[in-house]
PQR file of N, CA, C, O and H, with PARSE charges and radii, in Angstrom:
ATOM      1  N   MET A   1      71.609  73.933  40.714 -0.4000 1.5000
ATOM      2  CA  MET A   1      71.073  72.648  41.052 -0.0000 2.0000
ATOM      3  C   MET A   1      70.041  72.221  40.004  0.5500 1.7000
ATOM      4  O   MET A   1      69.833  71.027  39.788 -0.5500 1.4000
ATOM      5  N   ALA A   2      69.403  73.187  39.359 -0.4000 1.5000
ATOM      6  CA  ALA A   2      68.418  72.846  38.340 -0.0000 2.0000
ATOM      7  C   ALA A   2      69.085  72.253  37.098  0.5500 1.7000
ATOM      8  O   ALA A   2      68.419  71.596  36.298 -0.5500 1.4000
ATOM      9  H   ALA A   2      69.572  74.157  39.535  0.4000 1.0000
ATOM     10  N   HIS A   3      70.388  72.477  36.927 -0.4000 1.5000
ATOM     11  CA  HIS A   3      71.110  71.972  35.756 -0.0000 2.0000
ATOM     12  C   HIS A   3      71.876  70.690  36.063  0.5500 1.7000
ATOM     13  O   HIS A   3      72.720  70.282  35.266 -0.5500 1.4000
ATOM     14  H   HIS A   3      70.929  73.011  37.576  0.4000 1.0000
ATOM     15  N   GLY A   4      71.609  70.056  37.178 -0.4000 1.5000
ATOM     16  CA  GLY A   4      72.196  68.763  37.470 -0.0000 2.0000
ATOM     17  C   GLY A   4      73.500  68.782  38.228  0.5500 1.7000
ATOM     18  O   GLY A   4      74.235  67.796  38.184 -0.5500 1.4000
ATOM     19  H   GLY A   4      70.923  70.388  37.825  0.4000 1.0000
ATOM     20  N   VAL A   5      73.825  69.865  38.928 -0.4000 1.5000
ATOM     21  CA  VAL A   5      75.046  69.906  39.745 -0.0000 2.0000
ATOM     22  C   VAL A   5      74.651  69.884  41.217  0.5500 1.7000
ATOM     23  O   VAL A   5      73.522  70.216  41.578 -0.5500 1.4000
ATOM     24  H   VAL A   5      73.227  70.666  38.964  0.4000 1.0000
ATOM     25  N   ASN A   6      75.592  69.490  42.050 -0.4000 1.5000
ATOM     26  CA  ASN A   6      75.283  69.428  43.478 -0.0000 2.0000
ATOM     27  C   ASN A   6      75.256  70.822  44.093  0.5500 1.7000
ATOM     28  O   ASN A   6      75.605  71.805  43.440 -0.5500 1.4000
ATOM     29  H   ASN A   6      76.509  69.220  41.757  0.4000 1.0000
ATOM     30  N   PHE A   7      74.850  70.898  45.327 -0.4000 1.5000
ATOM     31  CA  PHE A   7      74.666  72.187  46.006 -0.0000 2.0000
ATOM     32  C   PHE A   7      75.980  72.967  46.119  0.5500 1.7000
ATOM     33  O   PHE A   7      75.997  74.177  45.893 -0.5500 1.4000
ATOM     34  H   PHE A   7      74.567  70.099  45.858  0.4000 1.0000
ATOM     35  N   ALA A   8      77.064  72.297  46.461 -0.4000 1.5000
ATOM     36  CA  ALA A   8      78.340  72.983  46.653 -0.0000 2.0000
ATOM     37  C   ALA A   8      78.826  73.621  45.357  0.5500 1.7000
ATOM     38  O   ALA A   8      79.291  74.761  45.363 -0.5500 1.4000
ATOM     39  H   ALA A   8      77.050  71.314  46.644  0.4000 1.0000
ATOM     40  N   THR A   9      78.723  72.896  44.251 -0.4000 1.5000
ATOM     41  CA  THR A   9      79.159  73.434  42.959 -0.0000 2.0000
ATOM     42  C   THR A   9      78.265  74.591  42.525  0.5500 1.7000
ATOM     43  O   THR A   9      78.750  75.601  42.015 -0.5500 1.4000
ATOM     44  H   THR A   9      78.346  71.970  44.247  0.4000 1.0000
ATOM     45  N   ALA A  10      76.968  74.442  42.727 -0.4000 1.5000
ATOM     46  CA  ALA A  10      76.038  75.512  42.356 -0.0000 2.0000
ATOM     47  C   ALA A  10      76.302  76.770  43.181  0.5500 1.7000
ATOM     48  O   ALA A  10      76.255  77.883  42.657 -0.5500 1.4000
ATOM     49  H   ALA A  10      76.573  73.622  43.141  0.4000 1.0000
ATOM     50  N   ALA A  11      76.575  76.592  44.457 -0.4000 1.5000
ATOM     51  CA  ALA A  11      76.865  77.751  45.312 -0.0000 2.0000
ATOM     52  C   ALA A  11      78.158  78.434  44.873  0.5500 1.7000
ATOM     53  O   ALA A  11      78.227  79.663  44.828 -0.5500 1.4000
ATOM     54  H   ALA A  11      76.613  75.688  44.882  0.4000 1.0000
ATOM     55  N   ARG A  12      79.183  77.643  44.550 -0.4000 1.5000
ATOM     56  CA  ARG A  12      80.460  78.204  44.105 -0.0000 2.0000
ATOM     57  C   ARG A  12      80.298  78.984  42.801  0.5500 1.7000
ATOM     58  O   ARG A  12      80.867  80.064  42.648 -0.5500 1.4000
ATOM     59  H   ARG A  12      79.127  76.646  44.587  0.4000 1.0000
ATOM     60  N   GLN A  13      79.530  78.442  41.870 -0.4000 1.5000
ATOM     61  CA  GLN A  13      79.293  79.127  40.605 -0.0000 2.0000
ATOM     62  C   GLN A  13      78.510  80.416  40.816  0.5500 1.7000
ATOM     63  O   GLN A  13      78.775  81.423  40.159 -0.5500 1.4000
ATOM     64  H   GLN A  13      79.068  77.564  41.995  0.4000 1.0000
ATOM     65  N   THR A  14      77.562  80.384  41.719 -0.4000 1.5000
ATOM     66  CA  THR A  14      76.790  81.588  42.022 -0.0000 2.0000
ATOM     67  C   THR A  14      77.672  82.669  42.623  0.5500 1.7000
ATOM     68  O   THR A  14      77.572  83.837  42.248 -0.5500 1.4000
ATOM     69  H   THR A  14      77.347  79.566  42.252  0.4000 1.0000
ATOM     70  N   TYR A  15      78.538  82.282  43.557 -0.4000 1.5000
ATOM     71  CA  TYR A  15      79.456  83.258  44.155 -0.0000 2.0000
ATOM     72  C   TYR A  15      80.415  83.827  43.115  0.5500 1.7000
ATOM     73  O   TYR A  15      80.748  85.011  43.173 -0.5500 1.4000
ATOM     74  H   TYR A  15      78.620  81.333  43.861  0.4000 1.0000
ATOM     75  N   ALA A  16      80.856  83.024  42.183 -0.4000 1.5000
ATOM     76  CA  ALA A  16      81.764  83.500  41.134 -0.0000 2.0000
ATOM     77  C   ALA A  16      81.060  84.508  40.230  0.5500 1.7000
ATOM     78  O   ALA A  16      81.656  85.510  39.835 -0.5500 1.4000
ATOM     79  H   ALA A  16      80.586  82.062  42.136  0.4000 1.0000
ATOM     80  N   ILE A  17      79.804  84.247  39.904 -0.4000 1.5000
ATOM     81  CA  ILE A  17      79.049  85.184  39.062 -0.0000 2.0000
ATOM     82  C   ILE A  17      78.836  86.503  39.796  0.5500 1.7000
ATOM     83  O   ILE A  17      79.009  87.573  39.213 -0.5500 1.4000
ATOM     84  H   ILE A  17      79.320  83.433  40.225  0.4000 1.0000
ATOM     85  N   ILE A  18      78.464  86.432  41.061 -0.4000 1.5000
ATOM     86  CA  ILE A  18      78.251  87.653  41.851 -0.0000 2.0000
ATOM     87  C   ILE A  18      79.557  88.428  41.998  0.5500 1.7000
ATOM     88  O   ILE A  18      79.564  89.655  41.906 -0.5500 1.4000
ATOM     89  H   ILE A  18      78.324  85.562  41.535  0.4000 1.0000
ATOM     90  N   PHE A  19      80.663  87.719  42.226 -0.4000 1.5000
ATOM     91  CA  PHE A  19      81.962  88.381  42.353 -0.0000 2.0000
ATOM     92  C   PHE A  19      82.334  89.097  41.059  0.5500 1.7000
ATOM     93  O   PHE A  19      82.858  90.210  41.101 -0.5500 1.4000
ATOM     94  H   PHE A  19      80.657  86.722  42.300  0.4000 1.0000
ATOM     95  N   GLY A  20      82.073  88.477  39.916 -0.4000 1.5000
ATOM     96  CA  GLY A  20      82.358  89.114  38.630 -0.0000 2.0000
ATOM     97  C   GLY A  20      81.530  90.372  38.421  0.5500 1.7000
ATOM     98  O   GLY A  20      82.033  91.375  37.914 -0.5500 1.4000
ATOM     99  H   GLY A  20      81.647  87.572  39.882  0.4000 1.0000
ATOM    100  N   MET A  21      80.264  90.320  38.811 -0.4000 1.5000
ATOM    101  CA  MET A  21      79.416  91.502  38.683 -0.0000 2.0000
ATOM    102  C   MET A  21      79.919  92.638  39.560  0.5500 1.7000
ATOM    103  O   MET A  21      79.938  93.792  39.133 -0.5500 1.4000
ATOM    104  H   MET A  21      79.855  89.506  39.223  0.4000 1.0000
ATOM    105  N   ILE A  22      80.326  92.320  40.779 -0.4000 1.5000
ATOM    106  CA  ILE A  22      80.831  93.344  41.693 -0.0000 2.0000
ATOM    107  C   ILE A  22      82.132  93.935  41.165  0.5500 1.7000
ATOM    108  O   ILE A  22      82.346  95.143  41.265 -0.5500 1.4000
ATOM    109  H   ILE A  22      80.312  91.382  41.126  0.4000 1.0000
ATOM    110  N   GLU A  23      83.004  93.099  40.604 -0.4000 1.5000
ATOM    111  CA  GLU A  23      84.253  93.611  40.032 -0.0000 2.0000
ATOM    112  C   GLU A  23      83.996  94.568  38.876  0.5500 1.7000
ATOM    113  O   GLU A  23      84.651  95.607  38.778 -0.5500 1.4000
ATOM    114  H   GLU A  23      82.830  92.117  40.523  0.4000 1.0000
ATOM    115  N   ARG A  24      83.057  94.235  38.004 -0.4000 1.5000
ATOM    116  CA  ARG A  24      82.735  95.120  36.876 -0.0000 2.0000
ATOM    117  C   ARG A  24      82.182  96.448  37.360  0.5500 1.7000
ATOM    118  O   ARG A  24      82.551  97.500  36.839 -0.5500 1.4000
ATOM    119  H   ARG A  24      82.526  93.392  38.083  0.4000 1.0000
ATOM    120  N   GLN A  25      81.297  96.410  38.355 -0.4000 1.5000
ATOM    121  CA  GLN A  25      80.735  97.646  38.878 -0.0000 2.0000
ATOM    122  C   GLN A  25      81.804  98.504  39.554  0.5500 1.7000
ATOM    123  O   GLN A  25      81.787  99.729  39.431 -0.5500 1.4000
ATOM    124  H   GLN A  25      80.997  95.555  38.778  0.4000 1.0000
ATOM    125  N   ALA A  26      82.726  97.868  40.264 -0.4000 1.5000
ATOM    126  CA  ALA A  26      83.817  98.613  40.911 -0.0000 2.0000
ATOM    127  C   ALA A  26      84.721  99.258  39.870  0.5500 1.7000
ATOM    128  O   ALA A  26      85.177 100.385  40.063 -0.5500 1.4000
ATOM    129  H   ALA A  26      82.740  96.874  40.364  0.4000 1.0000
ATOM    130  N   ALA A  27      84.985  98.562  38.775 -0.4000 1.5000
ATOM    131  CA  ALA A  27      85.827  99.133  37.721 -0.0000 2.0000
ATOM    132  C   ALA A  27      85.153 100.342  37.084  0.5500 1.7000
ATOM    133  O   ALA A  27      85.815 101.343  36.806 -0.5500 1.4000
ATOM    134  H   ALA A  27      84.614  97.647  38.618  0.4000 1.0000
ATOM    135  N   ILE A  28      83.859 100.263  36.852 -0.4000 1.5000
ATOM    136  CA  ILE A  28      83.134 101.389  36.266 -0.0000 2.0000
ATOM    137  C   ILE A  28      83.127 102.576  37.219  0.5500 1.7000
ATOM    138  O   ILE A  28      83.325 103.711  36.785 -0.5500 1.4000
ATOM    139  H   ILE A  28      83.321  99.450  37.078  0.4000 1.0000
ATOM    140  N   LEU A  29      82.906 102.339  38.502 -0.4000 1.5000
ATOM    141  CA  LEU A  29      82.904 103.437  39.470 -0.0000 2.0000
ATOM    142  C   LEU A  29      84.273 104.090  39.594  0.5500 1.7000
ATOM    143  O   LEU A  29      84.365 105.312  39.711 -0.5500 1.4000
ATOM    144  H   LEU A  29      82.746 101.417  38.854  0.4000 1.0000
ATOM    145  N   SER A  30      85.335 103.297  39.570 -0.4000 1.5000
ATOM    146  CA  SER A  30      86.677 103.886  39.664 -0.0000 2.0000
ATOM    147  C   SER A  30      87.005 104.693  38.414  0.5500 1.7000
ATOM    148  O   SER A  30      87.637 105.745  38.513 -0.5500 1.4000
ATOM    149  H   SER A  30      85.260 102.304  39.475  0.4000 1.0000
ATOM    150  N   PHE A  31      86.589 104.220  37.238 -0.4000 1.5000
ATOM    151  CA  PHE A  31      86.791 104.989  36.011 -0.0000 2.0000
ATOM    152  C   PHE A  31      86.050 106.312  36.090  0.5500 1.7000
ATOM    153  O   PHE A  31      86.581 107.349  35.691 -0.5500 1.4000
ATOM    154  H   PHE A  31      86.076 103.366  37.158  0.4000 1.0000
ATOM    155  N   LEU A  32      84.831 106.283  36.600 -0.4000 1.5000
ATOM    156  CA  LEU A  32      84.036 107.496  36.716 -0.0000 2.0000
ATOM    157  C   LEU A  32      84.692 108.500  37.663  0.5500 1.7000
ATOM    158  O   LEU A  32      84.695 109.700  37.392 -0.5500 1.4000
ATOM    159  H   LEU A  32      84.400 105.441  36.924  0.4000 1.0000
ATOM    160  N   LYS A  33      85.249 108.008  38.773 -0.4000 1.5000
ATOM    161  CA  LYS A  33      85.911 108.906  39.719 -0.0000 2.0000
ATOM    162  C   LYS A  33      87.152 109.553  39.110  0.5500 1.7000
ATOM    163  O   LYS A  33      87.387 110.747  39.298 -0.5500 1.4000
ATOM    164  H   LYS A  33      85.247 107.032  38.992  0.4000 1.0000
ATOM    165  N   VAL A  34      87.941 108.774  38.385 -0.4000 1.5000
ATOM    166  CA  VAL A  34      89.138 109.320  37.747 -0.0000 2.0000
ATOM    167  C   VAL A  34      88.747 110.319  36.668  0.5500 1.7000
ATOM    168  O   VAL A  34      89.390 111.360  36.535 -0.5500 1.4000
ATOM    169  H   VAL A  34      87.751 107.804  38.232  0.4000 1.0000
ATOM    170  N   PHE A  35      87.707 110.024  35.894 -0.4000 1.5000
ATOM    171  CA  PHE A  35      87.245 110.937  34.848 -0.0000 2.0000
ATOM    172  C   PHE A  35      86.806 112.265  35.454  0.5500 1.7000
ATOM    173  O   PHE A  35      87.142 113.329  34.935 -0.5500 1.4000
ATOM    174  H   PHE A  35      87.185 109.178  36.002  0.4000 1.0000
ATOM    175  N   ARG A  36      86.058 112.204  36.551 -0.4000 1.5000
ATOM    176  CA  ARG A  36      85.637 113.443  37.228 -0.0000 2.0000
ATOM    177  C   ARG A  36      86.832 114.212  37.775  0.5500 1.7000
ATOM    178  O   ARG A  36      86.878 115.438  37.676 -0.5500 1.4000
ATOM    179  H   ARG A  36      85.785 111.339  36.973  0.4000 1.0000
ATOM    180  N   LEU A  37      87.802 113.501  38.352 -0.4000 1.5000
ATOM    181  CA  LEU A  37      88.992 114.161  38.886 -0.0000 2.0000
ATOM    182  C   LEU A  37      89.740 114.905  37.793  0.5500 1.7000
ATOM    183  O   LEU A  37      90.141 116.052  37.986 -0.5500 1.4000
ATOM    184  H   LEU A  37      87.765 112.505  38.432  0.4000 1.0000
ATOM    185  N   PHE A  38      89.933 114.259  36.638 -0.4000 1.5000
ATOM    186  CA  PHE A  38      90.612 114.935  35.521 -0.0000 2.0000
ATOM    187  C   PHE A  38      89.798 116.125  35.027  0.5500 1.7000
ATOM    188  O   PHE A  38      90.367 117.138  34.621 -0.5500 1.4000
ATOM    189  H   PHE A  38      89.607 113.327  36.481  0.4000 1.0000
ATOM    190  N   GLY A  39      88.483 116.013  35.056 -0.4000 1.5000
ATOM    191  CA  GLY A  39      87.640 117.142  34.658 -0.0000 2.0000
ATOM    192  C   GLY A  39      87.805 118.331  35.588  0.5500 1.7000
ATOM    193  O   GLY A  39      87.908 119.470  35.133 -0.5500 1.4000
ATOM    194  H   GLY A  39      88.020 115.191  35.386  0.4000 1.0000
ATOM    195  N   PHE A  40      87.833 118.071  36.899 -0.4000 1.5000
ATOM    196  CA  PHE A  40      88.030 119.162  37.853 -0.0000 2.0000
ATOM    197  C   PHE A  40      89.418 119.782  37.717  0.5500 1.7000
ATOM    198  O   PHE A  40      89.565 121.000  37.821 -0.5500 1.4000
ATOM    199  H   PHE A  40      87.750 117.146  37.269  0.4000 1.0000
ATOM    200  N   ILE A  41      90.433 118.956  37.486 -0.4000 1.5000
ATOM    201  CA  ILE A  41      91.784 119.485  37.290 -0.0000 2.0000
ATOM    202  C   ILE A  41      91.828 120.368  36.049  0.5500 1.7000
ATOM    203  O   ILE A  41      92.430 121.442  36.069 -0.5500 1.4000
ATOM    204  H   ILE A  41      90.313 117.967  37.401  0.4000 1.0000
ATOM    205  N   PHE A  42      91.194 119.921  34.975 -0.4000 1.5000
ATOM    206  CA  PHE A  42      91.150 120.712  33.752 -0.0000 2.0000
ATOM    207  C   PHE A  42      90.468 122.048  33.994  0.5500 1.7000
ATOM    208  O   PHE A  42      90.968 123.085  33.559 -0.5500 1.4000
ATOM    209  H   PHE A  42      90.705 119.049  34.958  0.4000 1.0000
ATOM    210  N   LEU A  43      89.331 122.037  34.685 -0.4000 1.5000
ATOM    211  CA  LEU A  43      88.624 123.287  34.965 -0.0000 2.0000
ATOM    212  C   LEU A  43      89.436 124.205  35.872  0.5500 1.7000
ATOM    213  O   LEU A  43      89.369 125.427  35.739 -0.5500 1.4000
ATOM    214  H   LEU A  43      88.925 121.194  35.038  0.4000 1.0000
ATOM    215  N   ALA A  44      90.201 123.624  36.792 -0.4000 1.5000
ATOM    216  CA  ALA A  44      91.016 124.445  37.687 -0.0000 2.0000
ATOM    217  C   ALA A  44      92.192 125.078  36.948  0.5500 1.7000
ATOM    218  O   ALA A  44      92.685 126.128  37.360 -0.5500 1.4000
ATOM    219  H   ALA A  44      90.255 122.631  36.900  0.4000 1.0000
ATOM    220  N   LEU A  45      92.647 124.457  35.864 -0.4000 1.5000
ATOM    221  CA  LEU A  45      93.796 124.986  35.132 -0.0000 2.0000
ATOM    222  C   LEU A  45      93.415 126.017  34.070  0.5500 1.7000
ATOM    223  O   LEU A  45      94.293 126.698  33.539 -0.5500 1.4000
ATOM    224  H   LEU A  45      92.246 123.604  35.529  0.4000 1.0000
ATOM    225  N   ILE A  46      92.150 126.143  33.755 -0.4000 1.5000
ATOM    226  CA  ILE A  46      91.728 127.128  32.748 -0.0000 2.0000
ATOM    227  C   ILE A  46      92.101 128.561  33.163  0.5500 1.7000
ATOM    228  O   ILE A  46      92.600 129.306  32.320 -0.5500 1.4000
ATOM    229  H   ILE A  46      91.437 125.590  34.187  0.4000 1.0000
ATOM    230  N   PRO A  47      91.883 128.984  34.423 -0.5600 1.5000
ATOM    231  CA  PRO A  47      92.303 130.349  34.789  0.2800 2.0000
ATOM    232  C   PRO A  47      93.818 130.570  34.646  0.5500 1.7000
ATOM    233  O   PRO A  47      94.253 131.678  34.330 -0.5500 1.4000
ATOM    234  N   LEU A  48      94.609 129.534  34.875 -0.4000 1.5000
ATOM    235  CA  LEU A  48      96.052 129.684  34.685 -0.0000 2.0000
ATOM    236  C   LEU A  48      96.395 129.945  33.228  0.5500 1.7000
ATOM    237  O   LEU A  48      97.348 130.669  32.940 -0.5500 1.4000
ATOM    238  H   LEU A  48      94.256 128.634  35.132  0.4000 1.0000
ATOM    239  N   LEU A  49      95.647 129.376  32.319 -0.4000 1.5000
ATOM    240  CA  LEU A  49      95.863 129.617  30.900 -0.0000 2.0000
ATOM    241  C   LEU A  49      95.629 131.084  30.565  0.5500 1.7000
ATOM    242  O   LEU A  49      96.347 131.663  29.750 -0.5500 1.4000
ATOM    243  H   LEU A  49      94.873 128.787  32.554  0.4000 1.0000
ATOM    244  N   LEU A  50      94.624 131.681  31.195 -0.4000 1.5000
ATOM    245  CA  LEU A  50      94.325 133.093  30.941 -0.0000 2.0000
ATOM    246  C   LEU A  50      95.365 134.019  31.565  0.5500 1.7000
ATOM    247  O   LEU A  50      95.519 135.153  31.112 -0.5500 1.4000
ATOM    248  H   LEU A  50      94.041 131.211  31.857  0.4000 1.0000
ATOM    249  N   LEU A  51      96.080 133.566  32.590 -0.4000 1.5000
ATOM    250  CA  LEU A  51      97.085 134.403  33.243 -0.0000 2.0000
ATOM    251  C   LEU A  51      98.439 134.359  32.538  0.5500 1.7000
ATOM    252  O   LEU A  51      99.300 135.200  32.798 -0.5500 1.4000
ATOM    253  H   LEU A  51      95.954 132.645  32.958  0.4000 1.0000
ATOM    254  N   MET A  52      98.629 133.407  31.667 -0.4000 1.5000
ATOM    255  CA  MET A  52      99.919 133.296  30.982 -0.0000 2.0000
ATOM    256  C   MET A  52     100.069 134.418  29.964  0.5500 1.7000
ATOM    257  O   MET A  52      99.102 134.822  29.317 -0.5500 1.4000
ATOM    258  H   MET A  52      97.930 132.724  31.456  0.4000 1.0000
ATOM    259  N   ARG A  53     101.280 134.906  29.834 -0.4000 1.5000
ATOM    260  CA  ARG A  53     101.542 135.973  28.876 -0.0000 2.0000
ATOM    261  C   ARG A  53     102.053 135.389  27.570  0.5500 1.7000
ATOM    262  O   ARG A  53     102.657 134.317  27.541 -0.5500 1.4000
ATOM    263  H   ARG A  53     102.065 134.578  30.359  0.4000 1.0000
ATOM    264  N   ARG A  54     101.797 136.115  26.493 -0.4000 1.5000
ATOM    265  CA  ARG A  54     102.326 135.688  25.201 -0.0000 2.0000
ATOM    266  C   ARG A  54     103.798 136.054  25.126  0.5500 1.7000
ATOM    267  O   ARG A  54     104.255 136.983  25.792 -0.5500 1.4000
ATOM    268  H   ARG A  54     101.306 136.986  26.516  0.4000 1.0000
ATOM    269  N   ALA A  55     104.525 135.325  24.318 -0.4000 1.5000
ATOM    270  CA  ALA A  55     105.941 135.611  24.133 -0.0000 2.0000
ATOM    271  C   ALA A  55     106.090 136.954  23.428  0.5500 1.7000
ATOM    272  O   ALA A  55     105.223 137.358  22.653 -0.5500 1.4000
ATOM    273  H   ALA A  55     104.154 134.571  23.776  0.4000 1.0000
ATOM    274  N   SER A  56     107.191 137.638  23.700 -0.4000 1.5000
ATOM    275  CA  SER A  56     107.420 138.937  23.070 -0.0000 2.0000
ATOM    276  C   SER A  56     107.583 138.752  21.558  0.5500 1.7000
ATOM    277  O   SER A  56     107.881 137.655  21.088 -0.5500 1.4000
ATOM    278  H   SER A  56     107.896 137.310  24.329  0.4000 1.0000
ATOM    279  N   GLY A  57     107.384 139.829  20.809 -0.4000 1.5000
ATOM    280  CA  GLY A  57     107.423 139.759  19.352 -0.0000 2.0000
ATOM    281  C   GLY A  57     108.821 139.755  18.781  0.5500 1.7000
ATOM    282  O   GLY A  57     108.974 139.835  17.562 -0.5500 1.4000
ATOM    283  H   GLY A  57     107.141 140.721  21.191  0.4000 1.0000
ATOM    284  N   GLY A  58     109.852 139.666  19.611 -0.4000 1.5000
ATOM    285  CA  GLY A  58     111.237 139.684  19.138 -0.0000 2.0000
ATOM    286  C   GLY A  58     111.593 138.427  18.357  0.5500 1.7000
ATOM    287  O   GLY A  58     110.766 137.537  18.162 -0.5500 1.4000
ATOM    288  H   GLY A  58     109.727 139.601  20.601  0.4000 1.0000
ATOM    289  N   PRO A  59     112.844 138.379  17.917 -0.5600 1.5000
ATOM    290  CA  PRO A  59     113.264 137.216  17.131  0.2800 2.0000
ATOM    291  C   PRO A  59     113.202 135.935  17.985  0.5500 1.7000
ATOM    292  O   PRO A  59     113.544 135.937  19.168 -0.5500 1.4000
ATOM    293  N   SER A  60     112.772 134.890  17.370 -0.4000 1.5000
ATOM    294  CA  SER A  60     112.648 133.647  18.099 -0.0000 2.0000
ATOM    295  C   SER A  60     113.827 132.742  17.760  0.5500 1.7000
ATOM    296  O   SER A  60     114.537 132.963  16.780 -0.5500 1.4000
ATOM    297  H   SER A  60     112.493 134.888  16.409  0.4000 1.0000
ATOM    298  N   ALA A  61     114.016 131.746  18.568 -0.4000 1.5000
ATOM    299  CA  ALA A  61     115.113 130.804  18.345 -0.0000 2.0000
ATOM    300  C   ALA A  61     114.792 129.939  17.124  0.5500 1.7000
ATOM    301  O   ALA A  61     113.633 129.592  16.892 -0.5500 1.4000
ATOM    302  H   ALA A  61     113.439 131.566  19.365  0.4000 1.0000
ATOM    303  N   PRO A  62     115.819 129.592  16.347 -0.5600 1.5000
ATOM    304  CA  PRO A  62     115.556 128.769  15.164  0.2800 2.0000
ATOM    305  C   PRO A  62     115.051 127.378  15.567  0.5500 1.7000
ATOM    306  O   PRO A  62     115.493 126.797  16.559 -0.5500 1.4000
ATOM    307  N   MET A  63     114.141 126.881  14.789 -0.4000 1.5000
ATOM    308  CA  MET A  63     113.544 125.574  15.049 -0.0000 2.0000
ATOM    309  C   MET A  63     114.139 124.561  14.083  0.5500 1.7000
ATOM    310  O   MET A  63     114.556 124.920  12.981 -0.5500 1.4000
ATOM    311  H   MET A  63     113.783 127.353  13.984  0.4000 1.0000
ATOM    312  N   HIS A  64     114.180 123.336  14.479 -0.4000 1.5000
ATOM    313  CA  HIS A  64     114.706 122.281  13.608 -0.0000 2.0000
ATOM    314  C   HIS A  64     113.609 121.619  12.882  0.5500 1.7000
ATOM    315  O   HIS A  64     113.853 120.702  12.098 -0.5500 1.4000
ATOM    316  H   HIS A  64     113.841 123.045  15.374  0.4000 1.0000
TER
END
């Protein structure tokens, strides 16, 4: 309203700005949750790496 628009337009613009801020914060939080999930999965798979056996020293299949 200080910039010369009526109350309805000013309210709509304010709601749009607040909605954009909430969307950005939600996107950051969801990225953080996925990043943490992948981190926990990675940490859970490290013991499986230690349990895997190396291939025997015999002849290997030819590679292309």
